[in-house]
Backbone as CSV, one residue per row, in Angstrom:
resi,resn,N_x,N_y,N_z,CA_x,CA_y,CA_z,C_x,C_y,C_z
1,UNK,-17.931,-10.574,10.821,-17.462,-11.292,9.648,-15.953,-11.077,9.497
2,UNK,-15.219,-12.138,9.266,-13.771,-12.060,9.131,-13.396,-11.426,7.790
3,UNK,-12.289,-10.706,7.789,-11.820,-10.092,6.546,-11.255,-11.170,5.626
4,UNK,-11.520,-11.017,4.342,-11.020,-11.983,3.369,-9.531,-11.789,3.147
5,UNK,-8.821,-12.896,2.911,-7.383,-12.835,2.675,-7.065,-12.216,1.314
6,UNK,-7.902,-12.518,0.310,-7.658,-12.009,-1.031,-8.687,-10.945,-1.363
7,UNK,-8.207,-9.837,-1.937,-9.070,-8.703,-2.257,-9.115,-8.513,-3.766
8,UNK,-10.279,-8.061,-4.257,-10.362,-7.659,-5.654,-9.994,-6.172,-5.728
9,UNK,-10.048,-5.597,-6.918,-9.632,-4.208,-7.106,-10.441,-3.244,-6.246
10,UNK,-11.764,-3.418,-6.214,-12.604,-2.507,-5.427,-12.298,-2.589,-3.937
11,UNK,-12.060,-3.795,-3.443,-11.726,-3.963,-2.028,-10.369,-3.345,-1.712
12,UNK,-9.404,-3.496,-2.627,-8.089,-2.899,-2.417,-8.164,-1.377,-2.465
13,UNK,-8.975,-0.841,-3.383,-9.156,0.615,-3.450,-9.653,1.145,-2.106
14,UNK,-10.613,0.462,-1.527,-11.152,0.884,-0.236,-10.107,0.709,0.874
15,UNK,-9.387,-0.402,0.847,-8.367,-0.697,1.858,-7.273,0.374,1.867
16,UNK,-6.812,0.774,0.671,-5.729,1.756,0.568,-6.218,3.199,0.515
17,UNK,-7.491,3.379,0.167,-8.029,4.730,0.068,-7.529,5.484,-1.150
18,UNK,-7.325,4.750,-2.246,-6.849,5.364,-3.488,-7.746,4.908,-4.636
19,UNK,-7.572,5.530,-5.813,-8.386,5.124,-6.959,-7.697,4.006,-7.744
20,UNK,-8.413,3.454,-8.723,-7.887,2.305,-9.462,-6.633,2.646,-10.260
21,UNK,-6.535,3.858,-10.786,-5.343,4.223,-11.553,-4.104,4.241,-10.663
22,UNK,-4.252,4.674,-9.427,-3.126,4.669,-8.485,-2.672,3.243,-8.223
23,UNK,-3.613,2.317,-8.098,-3.245,0.911,-7.887,-2.490,0.382,-9.096
24,UNK,-2.949,0.699,-10.314,-2.232,0.274,-11.512,-0.817,0.867,-11.536
25,UNK,-0.692,2.113,-11.134,0.637,2.739,-11.061,1.507,2.052,-10.022
26,UNK,0.931,1.719,-8.871,1.683,0.995,-7.834,2.173,-0.349,-8.374
27,UNK,1.329,-1.043,-9.122,1.728,-2.340,-9.689,2.859,-2.173,-10.686
28,UNK,2.703,-1.232,-11.600,3.662,-1.051,-12.691,4.981,-0.450,-12.211
29,UNK,4.904,0.574,-11.369,6.105,1.343,-11.024,6.703,1.023,-9.658
30,UNK,5.876,0.514,-8.749,6.343,0.326,-7.375,6.324,-1.127,-6.922
31,UNK,5.950,-2.034,-7.805,6.033,-3.458,-7.494,4.954,-3.992,-6.565
32,UNK,3.780,-3.389,-6.556,2.678,-3.908,-5.742,2.375,-5.335,-6.190
33,UNK,2.474,-6.310,-5.285,2.270,-7.711,-5.679,0.794,-8.026,-5.924
34,UNK,0.557,-8.887,-6.905,-0.801,-9.325,-7.207,-0.752,-10.735,-7.769
35,UNK,-1.913,-11.361,-7.791,-2.057,-12.712,-8.311,-3.009,-12.637,-9.497
36,UNK,-2.610,-13.230,-10.608,-3.473,-13.217,-11.793,-3.702,-14.653,-12.250
37,UNK,-4.974,-15.024,-12.301,-5.366,-16.337,-12.794,-6.341,-16.079,-13.940
38,UNK,-5.877,-16.314,-15.152,-6.678,-15.956,-16.322,-6.807,-14.446,-16.374
39,UNK,-8.040,-13.965,-16.352,-8.256,-12.515,-16.355,-8.595,-11.982,-14.965
40,UNK,-8.619,-12.867,-13.983,-8.965,-12.479,-12.612,-7.722,-12.051,-11.856
41,UNK,-7.773,-10.860,-11.244,-6.661,-10.342,-10.459,-7.102,-10.242,-9.006
42,UNK,-6.255,-10.732,-8.110,-6.514,-10.640,-6.674,-5.249,-10.145,-5.986
43,UNK,-5.462,-9.547,-4.816,-4.371,-8.998,-4.016,-4.412,-9.678,-2.660
44,UNK,-3.306,-10.302,-2.270,-3.199,-10.958,-0.974,-2.989,-9.880,0.089
45,UNK,-3.877,-9.829,1.054,-3.819,-8.791,2.096,-2.456,-8.782,2.797
46,UNK,-1.907,-9.950,3.121,-0.604,-10.018,3.803,0.512,-9.472,2.916
47,UNK,0.470,-9.802,1.625,1.489,-9.298,0.689,1.404,-7.784,0.548
48,UNK,0.187,-7.259,0.485,0.002,-5.809,0.363,0.523,-5.102,1.611
49,UNK,0.220,-5.648,2.786,0.698,-5.023,4.025,2.223,-5.081,4.113
50,UNK,2.828,-6.183,3.678,4.296,-6.285,3.674,4.897,-5.295,2.678
51,UNK,4.256,-5.142,1.517,4.722,-4.182,0.518,4.658,-2.768,1.077
52,UNK,3.553,-2.444,1.766,3.397,-1.110,2.358,4.469,-0.853,3.419
53,UNK,4.832,-1.874,4.174,5.819,-1.715,5.249,7.176,-1.267,4.707
54,UNK,7.463,-1.585,3.444,8.724,-1.149,2.835,8.837,0.368,2.758
55,UNK,7.698,1.039,2.766,7.669,2.487,2.581,7.415,3.236,3.884
56,UNK,7.485,2.517,5.001,7.244,3.143,6.306,8.319,4.193,6.565
57,UNK,7.901,5.352,7.009,8.800,6.453,7.329,8.780,6.678,8.832
58,UNK,9.938,6.975,9.377,10.049,7.240,10.803,10.675,8.610,10.981
59,UNK,10.038,9.430,11.783,10.576,10.750,12.080,11.855,10.568,12.888
60,UNK,12.944,11.139,12.417,14.230,10.931,13.072,14.501,11.920,14.200
61,UNK,13.614,12.896,14.396,13.820,13.884,15.448,13.179,13.417,16.758
62,UNK,13.906,13.550,17.869,13.311,13.209,19.159,12.072,14.068,19.409
63,UNK,11.109,13.496,20.097,9.861,14.203,20.362,10.137,15.495,21.113
64,UNK,9.513,16.560,20.665,9.648,17.845,21.321,10.788,18.693,20.793
65,UNK,11.713,18.124,20.051,12.839,18.886,19.512,12.382,19.639,18.272
66,UNK,12.708,20.906,18.212,12.325,21.753,17.096,13.509,21.870,16.155
67,UNK,13.251,21.683,14.888,14.311,21.777,13.881,14.020,22.996,13.021
68,UNK,15.016,23.852,12.873,14.869,25.032,12.047,15.308,24.694,10.635
69,UNK,14.511,25.070,9.664,14.874,24.870,8.282,15.502,26.112,7.679
70,UNK,15.625,27.162,8.486,16.212,28.415,8.035,17.603,28.529,8.608
71,UNK,18.570,28.922,7.785,19.939,29.100,8.270,20.214,30.528,8.573
């Protein structure tokens, strides 16, 4: 079965692995995009993945290099 493009709150909770309050915090404080039609809220899977990509972190140390945090 193909994955649906639009997710409800429960589907998004499972997709992100967080609880509903975290999703509300992401919407309010971090700009998580959503669609609201009347009282129905949906999350576009592509928009959520693009939003997540903004927070991607990359380790800046070359593989195998050890960095000391002690001076």
